[in-house]
C-alpha positions in Angstrom: -18.4 7.8 24.5 -19.6 4.3 23.9 -17.5 2.1 21.7 -17.8 -0.5 18.9 -15.0 -2.6 17.3 -14.8 -4.5 13.7 -12.6 -7.0 13.1 -11.5 -7.3 9.0 -9.9 -11.6 9.5 -8.2 -10.9 5.2 -6.7 -13.5 3.6 -3.5 -11.5 4.5 -3.5 -9.7 7.9 -6.5 -8.9 10.8 -7.2 -6.2 11.1 -9.4 -4.2 14.1 -10.6 -0.6 14.7 -12.5 0.8 17.6 -14.6 3.2 17.0 -17.5 5.9 18.9 -21.0 3.8 18.3 -22.4 7.8 17.8 -20.6 9.4 15.4 -17.9 6.5 13.9 -14.8 8.4 15.1 -12.5 6.6 15.0 -10.6 6.3 18.3 -7.6 3.5 18.0 -6.4 0.4 15.7 -4.3 -2.5 15.8 -3.5 -5.1 13.4 -1.2 -8.4 12.9 -0.4 -10.6 9.6 -1.8 -14.0 9.1 0.9 -17.0 7.2 1.0 -17.3 3.4 -0.2 -19.9 1.5 -3.8 -21.1 0.4 -4.0 -23.5 3.8 -4.0 -22.4 6.6 -5.3 -23.7 10.6 -7.8 -21.5 12.3 -5.6 -20.8 15.1 -3.4 -18.4 13.0 -6.5 -16.8 12.5 -7.5 -16.8 16.2 -3.9 -15.8 17.7 -3.4 -12.7 15.1 -6.6 -11.7 16.3 -5.5 -12.2 20.0 -2.0 -9.3 18.7 -4.4 -7.1 16.8 -7.0 -7.3 19.9 -3.4 -6.3 21.7 -2.3 -3.9 19.8 -5.9 -2.0 19.5 -5.6 -1.4 23.7 -7.8 -3.6 24.1 -11.6 -4.7 23.9 -11.6 -3.9 28.3 -14.1 -0.3 27.3 -15.7 -1.8 24.3 -19.8 -2.4 24.6 -20.0 -4.7 20.7 -17.9 -6.1 17.9 -18.6 -7.8 15.3 -16.2 -9.7 12.4 -15.8 -9.6 9.0 -13.8 -11.9 7.6 -12.7 -13.5 4.2 -15.3 -15.5 2.2 -15.9 -19.8 1.5 -12.5 -20.8 3.7 -14.2 -24.6 4.9 -13.4 -25.1 8.8 -14.0 -28.6 9.2 -14.9 -29.6 13.1 -16.0 -32.7 14.8 -17.8 -33.3 17.3 -15.9 -32.0 20.2 -15.1 -28.7 18.1 -12.4 -29.3 17.3 -10.2 -28.2 13.9 -9.7 -31.5 11.9 -7.2 -30.0 9.2 -6.2 -26.7 8.2 -8.7 -25.3 6.2 -8.7 -24.8 2.8 -9.0 -21.0 2.0 -11.0 -19.0 -0.9 -7.4 -18.7 -3.3 -7.6 -22.8 -3.3 -7.6 -24.2 -6.4 -7.6 -28.2 -5.4 -10.9 -28.4 -5.9 -11.8 -27.4 -9.5 -12.1 -31.1 -10.5 -14.6 -31.0 -7.7 -16.9 -28.5 -9.2 -17.3 -29.1 -12.6 -18.5 -32.9 -11.2 -20.4 -31.2 -8.4 -22.5 -29.1 -11.6 -22.2 -32.2 -13.8 -23.9 -34.2 -10.7 -27.1 -31.3 -9.7 -28.0 -31.5 -13.9 -29.0 -35.3 -13.6 -30.5 -34.6 -10.3 -32.3 -31.7 -10.8 -32.4 -30.8 -14.4 -33.0 -33.2 -17.8 -28.8 -34.1 -18.3 -24.9 -32.9 -17.3 -25.2 -30.1 -19.7 -28.1 -28.7 -17.7 -25.8 -28.5 -13.8 -25.2 -24.9 -14.2 -28.6 -23.2 -14.9 -29.6 -25.8 -11.6 -26.8 -24.5 -9.3 -27.8 -20.3 -10.3 -31.3 -21.5 -9.8 -30.7 -23.1 -6.0 -28.2 -20.8 -4.3 -27.6 -18.0 -7.1 -24.3 -18.9 -8.1 -22.4 -21.5 -10.2 -19.9 -23.8 -8.9 -16.4 -22.6 -9.0 -13.1 -24.0 -6.7 -13.4 -21.0 -4.4 -16.7 -21.8 -3.3 -17.0 -24.1 0.0 -19.0 -26.7 -1.1 -16.1 -27.5 -4.0 -14.3 -27.9 -1.2 -16.0 -30.2 1.0 -16.3 -32.4 -2.3 -12.3 -32.7 -2.7 -12.3 -32.8 1.1 -15.1 -36.4 0.3 -12.8 -37.6 -2.2 -9.2 -36.8 -1.4 -9.4 -37.6 3.0 -12.8 -39.5 3.2 -11.5 -40.1 7.0 -11.1 -36.1 7.8 -14.5 -36.3 6.0 -16.4 -38.8 8.4 -15.7 -37.0 10.6 -17.3 -34.0 10.0 -19.3 -33.2 12.4 -20.1 -28.9 11.9 -18.7 -26.8 8.7 -17.8 -22.9 9.3 -16.6 -19.9 7.8 -13.7 -18.2 9.1 -15.9 -14.9 10.6 -18.4 -17.8 11.3 -15.4 -20.0 13.5 -13.9 -16.9 14.9 -17.1 -14.9 15.8 -18.1 -18.5 17.7 -14.1 -18.6 19.1 -15.6 -15.6 21.0 -18.0 -16.5 21.9 -16.3 -19.1 24.4 -18.8 -22.0 24.6 -17.4 -24.2 23.0 -20.7 -25.4 21.6 -21.2 -26.2 18.1 -24.9 -25.6 18.3 -23.6 -22.3 18.9 -22.2 -21.5 15.4 -23.5 -18.2 13.4 -23.3 -16.8 10.6 -25.7 -14.2 8.2 -26.8 -13.8 5.1 -23.7 -12.7 3.1 -21.1 -15.1 4.3 -23.8 -17.9 4.0 -24.6 -17.2 0.5 -20.7 -18.0 -0.7 -21.1 -20.9 1.0 -22.6 -22.9 -2.4 -25.0 -24.5 0.1 -26.9 -21.7 0.8 -30.5 -20.8 -1.5 -29.8 -16.8 -1.4 -33.1 -16.0 -3.4 -34.9 -16.8 0.2 -32.3 -16.9 2.9 -32.2 -21.3 4.3 -29.9 -24.1 3.3 -30.0 -26.3 1.2 -29.2 -29.1 2.6 -29.5 -31.8 0.2 -26.1 -29.6 -1.9 -24.5 -30.7 1.8 -25.1 -34.4 1.3 -24.7 -34.4 -2.2 -20.6 -32.9 -1.7 -20.0 -34.9 1.8 -21.4 -37.8 -1.0 -23.4 -38.9 2.2 -26.4 -38.2 4.7 -25.0 -35.0 6.0 -28.2 -34.5 8.2 -26.8 -34.6 12.2 -24.0 -31.8 10.4 -24.4 -28.7 12.2 -24.5 -25.2 10.2 -24.0 -21.9 11.9 -27.6 -20.5 12.1 -28.0 -17.8 9.7 -28.6 -14.4 12.0 -30.6 -11.2 10.8 -28.4 -8.5 10.2 -29.0 -6.5 13.6 -29.5 -10.2 15.1 -27.3 -10.8 18.2 -25.2 -14.2 18.4 -24.7 -13.8 21.7 -21.7 -12.2 24.3 -18.7 -13.4 25.2 -17.5 -14.0 28.9 -16.3 -10.3 29.1 -20.0 -9.3 28.5 -19.7 -8.1 25.1 -21.9 -8.5 22.4 -21.7 -10.1 19.1 -22.8 -9.4 15.8 -23.3 -11.6 13.2 -20.5 -10.8 11.4 -20.7 -10.9 7.7 -17.9 -11.5 3.8 -15.3 -9.1 3.9 -17.7 -7.9 0.5 -20.4 -7.2 2.0 -18.3 -5.6 4.9 -17.0 -3.3 2.4 -20.4 -2.5 0.9 -21.9 -1.9 4.9 -18.4 0.8 5.4 -19.2 2.2 2.2 -22.7 2.8 2.5 -23.4 1.5 -0.6 -26.8 1.5 -2.0 -28.6 0.5 -5.0 -26.6 1.3 -7.7 -23.6 1.6 -6.4 -20.2 -0.7 -7.5 -17.0 -1.0 -6.2 -14.3 -2.1 -7.4 -12.4 -3.5 -5.3 -8.2 -4.6 -5.5 -6.9 -6.7 -3.0 -5.8 -10.2 -2.8 -8.0 -10.3 -5.5 -10.3 -8.4 -7.7 -14.2 -8.0 -6.9 -16.3 -5.9 -8.9 -19.2 -5.6 -6.3 -22.9 -4.0 -6.8 -26.2 -3.4 -4.0 -28.9 -4.6 -5.6 -32.4 -5.2 -3.6 -33.3 -8.3 -5.9 -31.4 -11.5 -5.8 -28.9 -12.2 -9.3 -29.1 -15.6 -10.5 -26.2 -16.3 -13.5 -26.1 -19.6 -15.1 -22.8 -18.0 -17.0 -21.1 -18.3 -13.8 -19.3 -14.8 -14.5 -21.6 -12.8 -11.8 -22.0 -14.8 -8.1 -25.5 -14.0 -6.9 -24.3 -13.2 -2.6 -25.9 -11.1 -0.4 -25.2 -8.6 1.4 -25.2 -7.7 4.9 -28.7 -5.4 5.6 -31.1 -7.5 3.8 -30.5 -6.8 0.4 -27.9 -8.4 -2.3 -24.6 -8.4 -3.4 -23.8 -10.1 -6.7 -20.1 -10.0 -7.9 -18.1 -10.8 -9.9 -14.2 -12.3 -8.7 -10.7 -12.4 -10.3 -8.7 -14.6 -8.8 -5.4 -12.1 -9.3 -5.5 -9.0 -7.7 -3.2 -6.5 -6.2 -0.5 -9.1 -6.9 -0.8 -8.8 -10.5 0.8 -5.2 -10.1 3.8 -6.4 -7.2 5.1 -9.4 -9.6 5.9 -6.9 -12.2 7.5 -4.5 -10.2 8.9 -7.1 -8.3 10.8 -7.9 -11.6 11.2 -4.4 -12.4 13.3 -3.8 -9.6 11.8 -0.7 -8.1 9.6 1.4 -5.6 5.6 2.1 -5.4 6.2 5.7 -7.0 8.7 4.7 -9.8 6.6 1.3 -11.3 3.5 4.5 -11.1 6.5 6.5 -13.0 7.0 3.9 -15.3 3.6 2.7 -15.6 2.0 6.6 -16.5 5.1 7.4 -18.8 3.8 4.7 -21.4 1.3 4.7 -24.3 -1.9 3.8 -23.6 -1.9 0.3 -24.9 1.7 -0.5 -24.3 2.7 -0.2 -27.6 0.9 -3.3 -28.5 2.0 -5.4 -25.0 -1.3 -7.1 -23.8 -0.6 -8.9 -20.2 -3.2 -11.6 -19.2 -2.3 -11.6 -15.8 -3.2 -15.6 -14.0 -0.4 -16.4 -12.0 -2.7 -18.0 -9.8 -5.3 -20.2 -12.7 -8.6 -17.3 -12.5 -11.6 -17.8 -10.8 -13.8 -15.5 -13.6 -13.3 -16.6 -16.4 -13.1 -20.4 -14.9 -9.7 -21.2 -15.6 -8.3 -22.7 -12.7 -5.4 -24.2 -14.2 -4.6 -21.2 -16.2 -0.9 -19.4 -16.1 -0.3 -16.0 -17.2 -0.2 -14.8 -20.6 2.7 -11.9 -21.8 1.6 -11.0 -25.8 2.1 -9.5 -28.4 6.2 -8.7 -28.1 8.7 -6.8 -30.3 11.9 -5.7 -30.1 10.7 -2.4 -30.2 8.0 -2.4 -27.2 9.2 -4.7 -24.8 10.9 -1.7 -22.9 10.2 -0.7 -19.0 7.5 1.1 -19.7 5.3 -0.6 -21.2 5.4 -3.5 -19.4 4.5 -1.6 -16.0 2.0 -0.3 -18.1 0.5 -4.1 -19.0 0.1 -4.8 -15.8 -1.8 -2.5 -15.1 -4.5 -2.2 -17.9 -4.4 -6.2 -17.8 -5.2 -6.0 -13.9 -8.2 -3.2 -14.7 -9.5 -5.3 -18.7 -10.3 -8.6 -15.8 -11.7 -5.8 -13.5 -14.0 -3.8 -17.3 -15.2 -7.8 -18.0 -16.7 -7.8 -14.5 -18.3 -4.9 -14.8 -19.7 -4.9 -18.6 -21.4 -8.1 -17.2 -23.6 -6.2 -14.8 -24.5 -4.1 -16.9 -25.4 -7.1 -19.6 -27.8 -8.4 -16.5 -29.6 -4.4 -16.6 -28.7 -4.2 -13.0 -27.8 -0.2 -12.0 -23.9 1.3 -12.1 -24.6 4.9 -11.1 -21.1 5.4 -9.1 -18.1 3.4 -9.3 -16.0 3.2 -6.4 -11.7 2.5 -7.0 -11.1 0.6 -3.2 -8.4 -1.7 -2.1 -4.6 -1.5 -1.7 -3.9 -1.9 -5.1 -6.4 0.8 -5.9 -4.1 3.2 -3.5 -0.9 2.7 -7.0 -1.7 6.3 -8.9 -1.2 4.1 -11.9 -4.2 2.4 -10.7 -6.0 5.8 -10.3 -5.5 7.1 -12.9 -5.5 4.9 -15.8 -8.9 2.9 -14.1 -11.3 5.6 -16.3 -9.9 4.8 -19.4 -10.3 1.6 -18.6 -13.4 0.5 -17.1 -14.9 3.2 -19.6 -16.4 5.1 -17.0 -16.1 8.4 -13.9 -14.2 6.4 -10.9 -14.5 7.9 -7.5 -11.9 7.4 -5.0 -12.9 7.1 -1.4 -9.8 8.2 0.8 -8.4 5.0 1.7 -9.3 2.9 5.3 -9.8 -0.5 6.3 -13.9 -0.3 4.8 -14.5 -4.7 5.9 -13.7 -4.0 9.2 -15.6 -0.6 9.8 -18.4 -1.9 7.9 -17.7 -5.3 10.9 -18.1 -1.8 13.6 -21.4 -0.1 12.5 -23.2 -4.1 12.6 -21.3 -3.4 15.3 -22.7 -0.1 16.4 -26.7 -1.7 15.2 -27.0 -4.5 16.8 -26.3 -2.6 20.0 -28.5 0.3 19.9 -31.4 -1.6 17.2 -30.6 1.4 14.4 -28.0 1.3 11.8 -25.9 4.3 12.3 -25.7 6.8 9.6 -21.9 7.8 9.7 -20.2 10.2 7.7 -18.5 8.5 5.3 -14.8 9.4 4.4 -14.2 11.9 1.5 -13.7 10.9 -2.1 -12.1 12.8 -5.2 -13.2 11.4 -8.4 -11.1 10.5 -11.6 -12.5 11.1 -15.4 -11.2 9.9 -18.7 -12.3 9.2 -21.9 -12.3 5.2 -22.6 -9.5 4.5 -24.5 -9.8 2.9 -27.7 -8.4 -0.5 -28.9 -6.4 -1.3 -24.9 -9.5 -3.7 -24.2 -10.0 -5.0 -27.4 -6.4 -6.0 -27.4 -8.0 -7.9 -24.4 -10.3 -10.0 -25.6 -8.6 -11.2 -28.0 -5.7 -12.3 -26.0 -7.4 -13.7 -22.5 -7.7 -16.9 -23.6 -4.4 -17.4 -25.2 -2.5 -19.3 -22.5 -1.2 -22.8 -20.9 -1.5 -24.8 -19.0 -0.6 -25.2 -15.4 2.1 -28.3 -15.6 
């Protein structure tokens, strides 16, 4: 039996799966926690990876591996390959002002004025900058920490850096990535598959010709081998890894509820949305993976569950005991600001309270509906741009909640497929590792899928739409 490993270095933890390269059968697994926060030194990811590998029984019998990782995190290295400062993660919103500046500046450079900025960015990269994207974090670094910015000799993302560490050479020129993760940087032309280095110059406010960016490898191209002889795949961004693990093809939509909420579609052609609702990313197979991303995912549920002082089962029971519409309560869950819509300084709101409707049941229901309404907006953005929507799959840790599963069809307005819970990012990375090792993308049997259907509930999304802009700016 030939074994391959897939790694998911996510915001919250590192997970390792080891599978049979031929059948995809799971052999063993391991995991380790990451520290909390929106700013993390990459050494913590490396330490967690070693712990997760040990928990999975080691890699001595593994022939190939690949790393899937949280997108956008800014890892800046000096000329010696040392990390200059802790990485700013995708959910760090301090670069929101930098995003606005970059949009206006590119509008001046490539359009007829600052108002053309969003269109110029969408045409150049497929996406409009928001605080999540790496390009905005580099601009923040240039403005807030110019001494650190001047030391930047290479820029990597979390999965790039971990793959490079596994290579063990220490040479900056050995940094490698794939289209999916490069497409989330904000300085990669997703449609044509090349870096737009003028955008890197713009971000760093200097000629960045000498700054090393990871080589962009093909989906089945080797990044190299570890000192122990394990073949390394190019890796991928977490959303692309999940799509690969699910075996998604054109017409498939995934709605993922993890730390963030992500609606993703596999398409054969690139998507460029000047409104910024959809980000035009690439997938891990050579196709494209436009996304609609909300900053607030499963914590939307967790914060209310903790407030109510109940466990998961009781929380589900409370939410399902309330009538659709939560008696008129609407929760707008902008706890950390929001990415879609782009409101980095917004706060959450609970609206429509009366003496009669402010009950534990309605509050639990409103939290589920508020989370799902934001994701439904993302789903409708795909429909509006003509992206085929044939199958909707609900995945992620938050999707395991019974209340989410049962309420989702009525809010999303579509039947929902429920794949068996799994580590889809790590599984996708393992599938890529097998592809790189053998030269053929394996066809592994996917997990069993259940289905949920319910008629759309009138009034829920309308109430959310009427109230989602009623928020106050965080202090």
